[in-house]
PyMOL Python script that loads the backbone (N, CA, C, O; Angstrom):
from pymol import cmd

cmd.read_pdbstr("""\
ATOM      1  N   MET A   1      89.073  86.974 102.101  1.00  0.00           N
ATOM      2  CA  MET A   1      89.670  86.559 100.852  1.00  0.00           C
ATOM      3  C   MET A   1      89.059  87.334  99.680  1.00  0.00           C
ATOM      4  O   MET A   1      89.760  87.739  98.753  1.00  0.00           O
ATOM      5  N   ALA A   2      87.745  87.530  99.742  1.00  0.00           N
ATOM      6  CA  ALA A   2      87.075  88.261  98.663  1.00  0.00           C
ATOM      7  C   ALA A   2      87.577  89.692  98.562  1.00  0.00           C
ATOM      8  O   ALA A   2      87.716  90.224  97.460  1.00  0.00           O
ATOM      9  N   THR A   3      87.852  90.326  99.706  1.00  0.00           N
ATOM     10  CA  THR A   3      88.347  91.704  99.650  1.00  0.00           C
ATOM     11  C   THR A   3      89.762  91.754  99.078  1.00  0.00           C
ATOM     12  O   THR A   3      90.123  92.722  98.409  1.00  0.00           O
ATOM     13  N   GLY A   4      90.560  90.729  99.333  1.00  0.00           N
ATOM     14  CA  GLY A   4      91.900  90.666  98.745  1.00  0.00           C
ATOM     15  C   GLY A   4      91.855  90.509  97.237  1.00  0.00           C
ATOM     16  O   GLY A   4      92.599  91.166  96.508  1.00  0.00           O
ATOM     17  N   VAL A   5      90.975  89.634  96.778  1.00  0.00           N
ATOM     18  CA  VAL A   5      90.797  89.451  95.332  1.00  0.00           C
ATOM     19  C   VAL A   5      90.270  90.742  94.708  1.00  0.00           C
ATOM     20  O   VAL A   5      90.705  91.146  93.630  1.00  0.00           O
ATOM     21  N   ASP A   6      89.329  91.380  95.401  1.00  0.00           N
ATOM     22  CA  ASP A   6      88.781  92.654  94.932  1.00  0.00           C
ATOM     23  C   ASP A   6      89.877  93.707  94.812  1.00  0.00           C
ATOM     24  O   ASP A   6      89.935  94.430  93.817  1.00  0.00           O
ATOM     25  N   LEU A   7      90.736  93.797  95.807  1.00  0.00           N
ATOM     26  CA  LEU A   7      91.817  94.774  95.774  1.00  0.00           C
ATOM     27  C   LEU A   7      92.711  94.540  94.566  1.00  0.00           C
ATOM     28  O   LEU A   7      93.081  95.488  93.873  1.00  0.00           O
ATOM     29  N   LEU A   8      93.057  93.296  94.314  1.00  0.00           N
ATOM     30  CA  LEU A   8      93.914  92.963  93.176  1.00  0.00           C
ATOM     31  C   LEU A   8      93.243  93.326  91.855  1.00  0.00           C
ATOM     32  O   LEU A   8      93.853  93.976  91.006  1.00  0.00           O
ATOM     33  N   ILE A   9      92.008  92.915  91.683  1.00  0.00           N
ATOM     34  CA  ILE A   9      91.290  93.196  90.430  1.00  0.00           C
ATOM     35  C   ILE A   9      91.129  94.694  90.215  1.00  0.00           C
ATOM     36  O   ILE A   9      91.359  95.196  89.115  1.00  0.00           O
ATOM     37  N   MET A  10      90.739  95.399  91.251  1.00  0.00           N
ATOM     38  CA  MET A  10      90.506  96.835  91.093  1.00  0.00           C
ATOM     39  C   MET A  10      91.809  97.618  90.926  1.00  0.00           C
ATOM     40  O   MET A  10      91.827  98.637  90.236  1.00  0.00           O
ATOM     41  N   ALA A  11      92.888  97.162  91.539  1.00  0.00           N
ATOM     42  CA  ALA A  11      94.174  97.829  91.345  1.00  0.00           C
ATOM     43  C   ALA A  11      94.646  97.675  89.899  1.00  0.00           C
ATOM     44  O   ALA A  11      95.149  98.624  89.298  1.00  0.00           O
ATOM     45  N   VAL A  12      94.481  96.482  89.350  1.00  0.00           N
ATOM     46  CA  VAL A  12      94.850  96.256  87.951  1.00  0.00           C
ATOM     47  C   VAL A  12      93.955  97.086  87.031  1.00  0.00           C
ATOM     48  O   VAL A  12      94.438  97.706  86.083  1.00  0.00           O
ATOM     49  N   THR A  13      92.654  97.097  87.311  1.00  0.00           N
ATOM     50  CA  THR A  13      91.722  97.877  86.498  1.00  0.00           C
ATOM     51  C   THR A  13      92.040  99.360  86.568  1.00  0.00           C
ATOM     52  O   THR A  13      92.007 100.049  85.548  1.00  0.00           O
ATOM     53  N   THR A  14      92.344  99.854  87.748  1.00  0.00           N
ATOM     54  CA  THR A  14      92.694 101.262  87.908  1.00  0.00           C
ATOM     55  C   THR A  14      93.950 101.600  87.118  1.00  0.00           C
ATOM     56  O   THR A  14      94.008 102.634  86.453  1.00  0.00           O
ATOM     57  N   ALA A  15      94.949 100.738  87.186  1.00  0.00           N
ATOM     58  CA  ALA A  15      96.182 100.974  86.432  1.00  0.00           C
ATOM     59  C   ALA A  15      95.920 100.972  84.931  1.00  0.00           C
ATOM     60  O   ALA A  15      96.435 101.823  84.205  1.00  0.00           O
ATOM     61  N   LEU A  16      95.125 100.022  84.468  1.00  0.00           N
ATOM     62  CA  LEU A  16      94.809  99.973  83.034  1.00  0.00           C
ATOM     63  C   LEU A  16      94.022 101.191  82.585  1.00  0.00           C
ATOM     64  O   LEU A  16      94.269 101.728  81.505  1.00  0.00           O
ATOM     65  N   LEU A  17      93.072 101.633  83.410  1.00  0.00           N
ATOM     66  CA  LEU A  17      92.311 102.837  83.063  1.00  0.00           C
ATOM     67  C   LEU A  17      93.214 104.056  83.008  1.00  0.00           C
ATOM     68  O   LEU A  17      93.052 104.904  82.130  1.00  0.00           O
ATOM     69  N   ALA A  18      94.155 104.159  83.922  1.00  0.00           N
ATOM     70  CA  ALA A  18      95.068 105.302  83.928  1.00  0.00           C
ATOM     71  C   ALA A  18      95.987 105.280  82.710  1.00  0.00           C
ATOM     72  O   ALA A  18      96.254 106.319  82.106  1.00  0.00           O
ATOM     73  N   ILE A  19      96.462 104.103  82.357  1.00  0.00           N
ATOM     74  CA  ILE A  19      97.388 103.992  81.226  1.00  0.00           C
ATOM     75  C   ILE A  19      96.672 104.196  79.892  1.00  0.00           C
ATOM     76  O   ILE A  19      97.161 104.917  79.022  1.00  0.00           O
ATOM     77  N   PHE A  20      95.521 103.560  79.737  1.00  0.00           N
ATOM     78  CA  PHE A  20      94.827 103.578  78.452  1.00  0.00           C
ATOM     79  C   PHE A  20      93.652 104.558  78.406  1.00  0.00           C
ATOM     80  O   PHE A  20      92.795 104.446  77.530  1.00  0.00           O
ATOM     81  N   ALA A  21      93.600 105.503  79.324  1.00  0.00           N
ATOM     82  CA  ALA A  21      92.480 106.443  79.377  1.00  0.00           C
ATOM     83  C   ALA A  21      92.272 107.196  78.058  1.00  0.00           C
ATOM     84  O   ALA A  21      91.143 107.243  77.569  1.00  0.00           O
ATOM     85  N   PRO A  22      93.310 107.783  77.467  1.00  0.00           N
ATOM     86  CA  PRO A  22      93.068 108.502  76.201  1.00  0.00           C
ATOM     87  C   PRO A  22      92.534 107.592  75.092  1.00  0.00           C
ATOM     88  O   PRO A  22      91.635 107.986  74.349  1.00  0.00           O
ATOM     89  N   ALA A  23      93.074 106.391  74.978  1.00  0.00           N
ATOM     90  CA  ALA A  23      92.612 105.467  73.930  1.00  0.00           C
ATOM     91  C   ALA A  23      91.166 105.056  74.171  1.00  0.00           C
ATOM     92  O   ALA A  23      90.384 104.937  73.228  1.00  0.00           O
ATOM     93  N   LEU A  24      90.812 104.840  75.434  1.00  0.00           N
ATOM     94  CA  LEU A  24      89.439 104.459  75.753  1.00  0.00           C
ATOM     95  C   LEU A  24      88.463 105.585  75.415  1.00  0.00           C
ATOM     96  O   LEU A  24      87.411 105.336  74.825  1.00  0.00           O
ATOM     97  N   ILE A  25      88.796 106.792  75.775  1.00  0.00           N
ATOM     98  CA  ILE A  25      87.929 107.938  75.452  1.00  0.00           C
ATOM     99  C   ILE A  25      87.878 108.150  73.950  1.00  0.00           C
ATOM    100  O   ILE A  25      86.819 108.445  73.397  1.00  0.00           O
ATOM    101  N   ARG A  26      89.019 108.000  73.287  1.00  0.00           N
ATOM    102  CA  ARG A  26      89.079 108.189  71.834  1.00  0.00           C
ATOM    103  C   ARG A  26      88.202 107.182  71.092  1.00  0.00           C
ATOM    104  O   ARG A  26      87.779 107.456  69.969  1.00  0.00           O
ATOM    105  N   ALA A  27      87.923 106.035  71.687  1.00  0.00           N
ATOM    106  CA  ALA A  27      87.050 105.040  71.055  1.00  0.00           C
ATOM    107  C   ALA A  27      85.613 105.565  70.936  1.00  0.00           C
ATOM    108  O   ALA A  27      84.849 105.106  70.087  1.00  0.00           O
ATOM    109  N   PHE A  28      85.254 106.525  71.791  1.00  0.00           N
ATOM    110  CA  PHE A  28      83.901 107.072  71.780  1.00  0.00           C
ATOM    111  C   PHE A  28      83.815 108.456  71.147  1.00  0.00           C
ATOM    112  O   PHE A  28      82.773 108.828  70.607  1.00  0.00           O
ATOM    113  N   ASN A  29      84.912 109.226  71.210  1.00  0.00           N
ATOM    114  CA  ASN A  29      84.887 110.586  70.684  1.00  0.00           C
ATOM    115  C   ASN A  29      86.311 110.994  70.339  1.00  0.00           C
ATOM    116  O   ASN A  29      87.215 110.848  71.161  1.00  0.00           O
ATOM    117  N   ARG A  30      86.515 111.502  69.137  1.00  0.00           N
ATOM    118  CA  ARG A  30      87.866 111.844  68.685  1.00  0.00           C
ATOM    119  C   ARG A  30      88.224 113.318  68.900  1.00  0.00           C
ATOM    120  O   ARG A  30      89.339 113.720  68.570  1.00  0.00           O
ATOM    121  N   ASP A  31      87.339 114.114  69.429  1.00  0.00           N
ATOM    122  CA  ASP A  31      87.629 115.518  69.702  1.00  0.00           C
ATOM    123  C   ASP A  31      88.761 115.605  70.734  1.00  0.00           C
ATOM    124  O   ASP A  31      88.630 115.048  71.824  1.00  0.00           O
ATOM    125  N   PRO A  32      89.865 116.289  70.417  1.00  0.00           N
ATOM    126  CA  PRO A  32      91.015 116.328  71.329  1.00  0.00           C
ATOM    127  C   PRO A  32      90.682 116.882  72.718  1.00  0.00           C
ATOM    128  O   PRO A  32      91.240 116.413  73.710  1.00  0.00           O
ATOM    129  N   GLU A  33      89.805 117.847  72.805  1.00  0.00           N
ATOM    130  CA  GLU A  33      89.432 118.412  74.104  1.00  0.00           C
ATOM    131  C   GLU A  33      88.636 117.396  74.936  1.00  0.00           C
ATOM    132  O   GLU A  33      88.830 117.278  76.146  1.00  0.00           O
ATOM    133  N   VAL A  34      87.748 116.674  74.270  1.00  0.00           N
ATOM    134  CA  VAL A  34      86.976 115.635  74.964  1.00  0.00           C
ATOM    135  C   VAL A  34      87.913 114.533  75.456  1.00  0.00           C
ATOM    136  O   VAL A  34      87.759 114.044  76.574  1.00  0.00           O
ATOM    137  N   VAL A  35      88.873 114.145  74.637  1.00  0.00           N
ATOM    138  CA  VAL A  35      89.838 113.108  75.024  1.00  0.00           C
ATOM    139  C   VAL A  35      90.663 113.586  76.211  1.00  0.00           C
ATOM    140  O   VAL A  35      90.893 112.818  77.145  1.00  0.00           O
ATOM    141  N   ARG A  36      91.111 114.838  76.194  1.00  0.00           N
ATOM    142  CA  ARG A  36      91.926 115.379  77.285  1.00  0.00           C
ATOM    143  C   ARG A  36      91.147 115.391  78.597  1.00  0.00           C
ATOM    144  O   ARG A  36      91.639 114.922  79.624  1.00  0.00           O
ATOM    145  N   VAL A  37      89.935 115.928  78.557  1.00  0.00           N
ATOM    146  CA  VAL A  37      89.124 116.026  79.771  1.00  0.00           C
ATOM    147  C   VAL A  37      88.672 114.635  80.237  1.00  0.00           C
ATOM    148  O   VAL A  37      88.701 114.340  81.432  1.00  0.00           O
ATOM    149  N   GLY A  38      88.262 113.795  79.307  1.00  0.00           N
ATOM    150  CA  GLY A  38      87.820 112.446  79.658  1.00  0.00           C
ATOM    151  C   GLY A  38      88.927 111.608  80.263  1.00  0.00           C
ATOM    152  O   GLY A  38      88.697 110.871  81.222  1.00  0.00           O
ATOM    153  N   ALA A  39      90.131 111.713  79.709  1.00  0.00           N
ATOM    154  CA  ALA A  39      91.266 110.967  80.254  1.00  0.00           C
ATOM    155  C   ALA A  39      91.617 111.469  81.656  1.00  0.00           C
ATOM    156  O   ALA A  39      91.918 110.674  82.546  1.00  0.00           O
ATOM    157  N   ALA A  40      91.577 112.770  81.846  1.00  0.00           N
ATOM    158  CA  ALA A  40      91.838 113.325  83.178  1.00  0.00           C
ATOM    159  C   ALA A  40      90.786 112.839  84.170  1.00  0.00           C
ATOM    160  O   ALA A  40      91.109 112.481  85.302  1.00  0.00           O
ATOM    161  N   TYR A  41      89.539 112.828  83.742  1.00  0.00           N
ATOM    162  CA  TYR A  41      88.456 112.347  84.599  1.00  0.00           C
ATOM    163  C   TYR A  41      88.684 110.887  85.012  1.00  0.00           C
ATOM    164  O   TYR A  41      88.582 110.554  86.192  1.00  0.00           O
ATOM    165  N   LEU A  42      88.988 110.029  84.052  1.00  0.00           N
ATOM    166  CA  LEU A  42      89.208 108.616  84.366  1.00  0.00           C
ATOM    167  C   LEU A  42      90.383 108.433  85.323  1.00  0.00           C
ATOM    168  O   LEU A  42      90.333 107.592  86.220  1.00  0.00           O
ATOM    169  N   ARG A  43      91.430 109.216  85.131  1.00  0.00           N
ATOM    170  CA  ARG A  43      92.596 109.089  86.003  1.00  0.00           C
ATOM    171  C   ARG A  43      92.304 109.561  87.422  1.00  0.00           C
ATOM    172  O   ARG A  43      92.880 109.045  88.379  1.00  0.00           O
ATOM    173  N   ILE A  44      91.422 110.527  87.561  1.00  0.00           N
ATOM    174  CA  ILE A  44      91.074 111.029  88.897  1.00  0.00           C
ATOM    175  C   ILE A  44      90.088 110.099  89.596  1.00  0.00           C
ATOM    176  O   ILE A  44      90.244 109.813  90.783  1.00  0.00           O
ATOM    177  N   VAL A  45      89.087 109.630  88.881  1.00  0.00           N
ATOM    178  CA  VAL A  45      87.981 108.889  89.479  1.00  0.00           C
ATOM    179  C   VAL A  45      88.284 107.399  89.671  1.00  0.00           C
ATOM    180  O   VAL A  45      87.803 106.802  90.634  1.00  0.00           O
ATOM    181  N   SER A  46      89.057 106.794  88.792  1.00  0.00           N
ATOM    182  CA  SER A  46      89.226 105.342  88.833  1.00  0.00           C
ATOM    183  C   SER A  46      89.802 104.806  90.152  1.00  0.00           C
ATOM    184  O   SER A  46      89.409 103.707  90.541  1.00  0.00           O
ATOM    185  N   PRO A  47      90.693 105.486  90.861  1.00  0.00           N
ATOM    186  CA  PRO A  47      91.142 104.928  92.151  1.00  0.00           C
ATOM    187  C   PRO A  47      90.013 104.783  93.175  1.00  0.00           C
ATOM    188  O   PRO A  47      90.092 103.929  94.058  1.00  0.00           O
ATOM    189  N   PHE A  48      88.991 105.585  93.071  1.00  0.00           N
ATOM    190  CA  PHE A  48      87.884 105.509  94.016  1.00  0.00           C
ATOM    191  C   PHE A  48      86.971 104.316  93.748  1.00  0.00           C
ATOM    192  O   PHE A  48      86.164 103.951  94.603  1.00  0.00           O
ATOM    193  N   TYR A  49      87.091 103.711  92.578  1.00  0.00           N
ATOM    194  CA  TYR A  49      86.331 102.490  92.289  1.00  0.00           C
ATOM    195  C   TYR A  49      86.739 101.359  93.235  1.00  0.00           C
ATOM    196  O   TYR A  49      85.938 100.473  93.533  1.00  0.00           O
ATOM    197  N   ILE A  50      87.987 101.394  93.703  1.00  0.00           N
ATOM    198  CA  ILE A  50      88.444 100.389  94.665  1.00  0.00           C
ATOM    199  C   ILE A  50      87.579 100.451  95.920  1.00  0.00           C
ATOM    200  O   ILE A  50      87.135  99.421  96.425  1.00  0.00           O
ATOM    201  N   PHE A  51      87.344 101.661  96.418  1.00  0.00           N
ATOM    202  CA  PHE A  51      86.547 101.821  97.633  1.00  0.00           C
ATOM    203  C   PHE A  51      85.079 101.478  97.391  1.00  0.00           C
ATOM    204  O   PHE A  51      84.415 100.928  98.270  1.00  0.00           O
ATOM    205  N   ALA A  52      84.575 101.800  96.211  1.00  0.00           N
ATOM    206  CA  ALA A  52      83.194 101.446  95.884  1.00  0.00           C
ATOM    207  C   ALA A  52      83.031  99.926  95.843  1.00  0.00           C
ATOM    208  O   ALA A  52      82.032  99.394  96.327  1.00  0.00           O
ATOM    209  N   ALA A  53      83.993  99.241  95.275  1.00  0.00           N
ATOM    210  CA  ALA A  53      83.931  97.780  95.217  1.00  0.00           C
ATOM    211  C   ALA A  53      84.024  97.173  96.617  1.00  0.00           C
ATOM    212  O   ALA A  53      83.334  96.199  96.918  1.00  0.00           O
ATOM    213  N   PHE A  54      84.878  97.747  97.477  1.00  0.00           N
ATOM    214  CA  PHE A  54      84.951  97.284  98.864  1.00  0.00           C
ATOM    215  C   PHE A  54      83.607  97.432  99.547  1.00  0.00           C
ATOM    216  O   PHE A  54      83.179  96.545 100.285  1.00  0.00           O
ATOM    217  N   GLY A  55      82.943  98.546  99.305  1.00  0.00           N
ATOM    218  CA  GLY A  55      81.634  98.768  99.900  1.00  0.00           C
ATOM    219  C   GLY A  55      80.631  97.718  99.479  1.00  0.00           C
ATOM    220  O   GLY A  55      79.852  97.233 100.299  1.00  0.00           O
ATOM    221  N   VAL A  56      80.644  97.364  98.208  1.00  0.00           N
ATOM    222  CA  VAL A  56      79.714  96.345  97.708  1.00  0.00           C
ATOM    223  C   VAL A  56      80.035  94.986  98.325  1.00  0.00           C
ATOM    224  O   VAL A  56      79.139  94.290  98.803  1.00  0.00           O
ATOM    225  N   ILE A  57      81.305  94.613  98.313  1.00  0.00           N
ATOM    226  CA  ILE A  57      81.686  93.294  98.838  1.00  0.00           C
ATOM    227  C   ILE A  57      81.409  93.187 100.327  1.00  0.00           C
ATOM    228  O   ILE A  57      80.830  92.201 100.782  1.00  0.00           O
ATOM    229  N   LEU A  58      81.815  94.189 101.086  1.00  0.00           N
ATOM    230  CA  LEU A  58      81.605  94.123 102.528  1.00  0.00           C
ATOM    231  C   LEU A  58      80.119  94.232 102.880  1.00  0.00           C
ATOM    232  O   LEU A  58      79.668  93.632 103.855  1.00  0.00           O
ATOM    233  N   GLY A  59      79.368  94.987 102.100  1.00  0.00           N
ATOM    234  CA  GLY A  59      77.924  95.056 102.314  1.00  0.00           C
ATOM    235  C   GLY A  59      77.258  93.715 102.075  1.00  0.00           C
ATOM    236  O   GLY A  59      76.388  93.302 102.842  1.00  0.00           O
ATOM    237  N   ARG A  60      77.661  93.036 101.018  1.00  0.00           N
ATOM    238  CA  ARG A  60      77.118  91.701 100.744  1.00  0.00           C
ATOM    239  C   ARG A  60      77.526  90.711 101.830  1.00  0.00           C
ATOM    240  O   ARG A  60      76.747  89.836 102.207  1.00  0.00           O
ATOM    241  N   ALA A  61      78.751  90.856 102.329  1.00  0.00           N
ATOM    242  CA  ALA A  61      79.221  89.967 103.397  1.00  0.00           C
ATOM    243  C   ALA A  61      78.380  90.156 104.657  1.00  0.00           C
ATOM    244  O   ALA A  61      78.120  89.193 105.377  1.00  0.00           O
ATOM    245  N   LEU A  62      77.960  91.371 104.924  1.00  0.00           N
ATOM    246  CA  LEU A  62      77.116  91.613 106.093  1.00  0.00           C
ATOM    247  C   LEU A  62      75.679  91.151 105.861  1.00  0.00           C
ATOM    248  O   LEU A  62      74.986  90.795 106.814  1.00  0.00           O
ATOM    249  N   ASN A  63      75.231  91.150 104.627  1.00  0.00           N
ATOM    250  CA  ASN A  63      73.882  90.668 104.316  1.00  0.00           C
ATOM    251  C   ASN A  63      73.782  89.144 104.422  1.00  0.00           C
ATOM    252  O   ASN A  63      72.734  88.618 104.797  1.00  0.00           O
ATOM    253  N   ALA A  64      74.847  88.446 104.099  1.00  0.00           N
ATOM    254  CA  ALA A  64      74.805  86.983 104.066  1.00  0.00           C
ATOM    255  C   ALA A  64      74.417  86.368 105.406  1.00  0.00           C
ATOM    256  O   ALA A  64      73.552  85.493 105.421  1.00  0.00           O
ATOM    257  N   PRO A  65      75.003  86.771 106.533  1.00  0.00           N
ATOM    258  CA  PRO A  65      74.563  86.162 107.809  1.00  0.00           C
ATOM    259  C   PRO A  65      73.111  86.462 108.136  1.00  0.00           C
ATOM    260  O   PRO A  65      72.444  85.654 108.782  1.00  0.00           O
ATOM    261  N   GLY A  66      72.619  87.596 107.705  1.00  0.00           N
ATOM    262  CA  GLY A  66      71.242  87.947 107.980  1.00  0.00           C
ATOM    263  C   GLY A  66      70.238  87.090 107.232  1.00  0.00           C
ATOM    264  O   GLY A  66      69.112  86.918 107.697  1.00  0.00           O
ATOM    265  N   THR A  67      70.621  86.551 106.087  1.00  0.00           N
ATOM    266  CA  THR A  67      69.702  85.719 105.320  1.00  0.00           C
ATOM    267  C   THR A  67      69.675  84.288 105.816  1.00  0.00           C
ATOM    268  O   THR A  67      68.706  83.573 105.561  1.00  0.00           O
ATOM    269  N   ALA A  68      70.719  83.844 106.522  1.00  0.00           N
ATOM    270  CA  ALA A  68      70.790  82.450 106.964  1.00  0.00           C
ATOM    271  C   ALA A  68      69.741  82.135 108.021  1.00  0.00           C
ATOM    272  O   ALA A  68      69.195  81.031 108.016  1.00  0.00           O
ATOM    273  N   TRP A  69      69.442  83.047 108.915  1.00  0.00           N
ATOM    274  CA  TRP A  69      68.496  82.766 109.993  1.00  0.00           C
ATOM    275  C   TRP A  69      67.046  82.732 109.513  1.00  0.00           C
ATOM    276  O   TRP A  69      66.177  82.239 110.232  1.00  0.00           O
ATOM    277  N   ARG A  70      66.771  83.237 108.329  1.00  0.00           N
ATOM    278  CA  ARG A  70      65.408  83.265 107.796  1.00  0.00           C
ATOM    279  C   ARG A  70      64.955  81.908 107.248  1.00  0.00           C
ATOM    280  O   ARG A  70      63.763  81.707 107.015  1.00  0.00           O
ATOM    281  N   ARG A  71      65.860  81.009 107.048  1.00  0.00           N
ATOM    282  CA  ARG A  71      65.511  79.718 106.425  1.00  0.00           C
ATOM    283  C   ARG A  71      64.817  78.803 107.351  1.00  0.00           C
ATOM    284  O   ARG A  71      64.465  77.687 106.969  1.00  0.00           O
TER     285      ARG A  71
END
""", "prot")
cmd.dss("prot")
cmd.show_as("cartoon", "prot")
cmd.util.cbc("prot")
cmd.orient("prot")
């Protein structure tokens, strides 16, 4: 269930980053070249955040059974 919720949250976040990438970069730097490169970077990298989040969630899921036997 956690991975399903993660997929939904990260898919929405990825879509928002792709749509609003120029505005987000422009909030930190108004140079047109920086905005262009930064927006391209966010659009390329943000889909991989889904896999990074899966790694964290599934890693924590594997850690949880290991901590139960120590009690």
